[in-house]
Structures are given as C-alpha cells and as structure tokens.
N, C-alpha and C positions, 0 to 999 in steps of 0.2 A: 526690649529688656536690655539692661546693661550687662556687661561681662561680670560685674560684681554680683548682681542678682542671680545670674546663671550659676556662678560659683557657689553661692549660698544654697541653692536648690540641690545641686549635685553633691556637695559636701555633706549636707544633711542626709541625703539618700545613702551615700556610701558609708556613712557612720553606722547605720543599722538596717539598711535595705527596707526602710519603712515605707509602707504603701501610701502614706500621706503625700509623698513627693511625686506620685504617679497620677497621670490623668486617668479618668474612668475608662477611656478607650485606648489606653496605652498598647503599643505593639512591640514585642521583643522578638528579634529574629536572630537565630544562630546561622551566621552567614555560610559556613562550610556545609551545613546539611539542609538549610532552608526551613528547619523547624521553626514554627512561629507560635507564640503565645499572645493571645489578644485579651485585653481587659486585666484588671487588677488580680482577679482570682486565678486566672491561668498563669500570669506572670509569677505570682506568689507560689503556685504549685511547681512551676518549672524550677525556680530558684531553690525551693525547699528540697526537691528531689536531688538536685545537683549538689547542694551544700550540706544536706543532712540525711538524705536517703541513700544515694549511691556512694557518697563520700562524706566524711566528717572533715570539712575543709573551710578555708577562709581565702579571701582575696587580699593579697599584699600589694599595696600600691607602690609604684615606682615613679610615675609622673601623672600629672593632671593638667591638661591644656584646656583653657576656657575661653570661649568667644561670647558674643552677644546672645546667640541662640543655640549653641552647641558646646558640648564638653567631651573630651576624649580622655579616658582612663587607660593607663597602661600599667600592667603589673603581672603578678603570678597567681595562679590558682594553686593552692598548696593544702595537702591533707592526706588522709588515709582512705583507701578504697574499701568501703564496708558493705556495699550492696551492689546488686546487678546494675550495670551500665552498658548500654549499647550492645547487649547480648553477652557481655563479659561478666561472669559471676564474681562475687567479691573475692579479691586476692589478698587483702590485708596489707598490700604494698603502699608505701608512701609515695606520693607524686608531687611534682612541682612543674607546672605547665604555663608557658606564656599566655597572657590574656590581654585583649584590648577591646574596649567597649566605647562606641560612639553614641552619645546621648543627644537627642533633639529636644530642646527646651525653649520653645518659642514664647512661652509665658512663664507662669510660676509653677508649672508641673512638667514632668518628663512625659513626652507623648510617644517617643519611640527610642529603641535602643537596638543597635546592630552589634552583635557579639562575634568577635573574631577569636577563635580558640584553636590551639594547635592539637588537633585530634591525633595526628600521627605521633607526636611526642607523647601524648597520653597513652596511646596503645603500646608504644615501645616500653614505657615505664611499667605498664601492666603485664608485659611479657607476651603481647599479642602481635 
C-alpha cells in the first residue's frame, strides 16, 4: 500500500470512527492498562463507552504521520465526564488529555490500534 492509500483509510476513519475502515478481526489495545478489544463489535463498544458513556467527548487532532502501512494520530481527548469510568463516578468535570494512537494498516483496513492515553492526567483532572 502507498502512504497516500493509508492516509485515505485513516482520515476516513478519523472523520467518523466508521466501522467500515476496520478489518473484521481488528484489535485495539490500551497500552497503559492492557485492555484489549477484538473485532468490530468490541471496538465499537469500547469507543462508544469512552466517547459517549463515561464522557461526552471528542478527539482533537494535532498531527497525523502516515507511512505505507502505519499512521500515528496525536491529539487530545476533550469533553465532560458524565458516567462512571475506571471506578470513578461521574464528576461533571471537563477534561483535556493527551492522546496518541498508532494504527496498523497493511491493506485497505485498520487491523490494529495501540492507544497511548495519559491516565494520570485524566485522574488529576477528575480530582482523583
């Protein structure tokens, strides 16, 4: 695959987190905790809980680096804490936390993502 093809796949995905960009056997791993979601349904549930269940949040991009089979997104996770997360009940606080995701895209679908998320910064902002 070319870097331009990889860019098209990841930009389409980042635009709406659409499942069409994911391989059937995609694996998402939260690197700090080791939490893993396997397959489109589990990945969708993980993202839905994070962006709409525990938080009402969005990812704000800062940079996107693209190669032939990988892409790296750097940005911030920003929103309001509206539901239980990691044992912390909803606080109503607004958070903005650094986020980096490395996507493996050896063909025309994302097959893996490794999520690097600053949990300590999140806990500090939630008062924990």
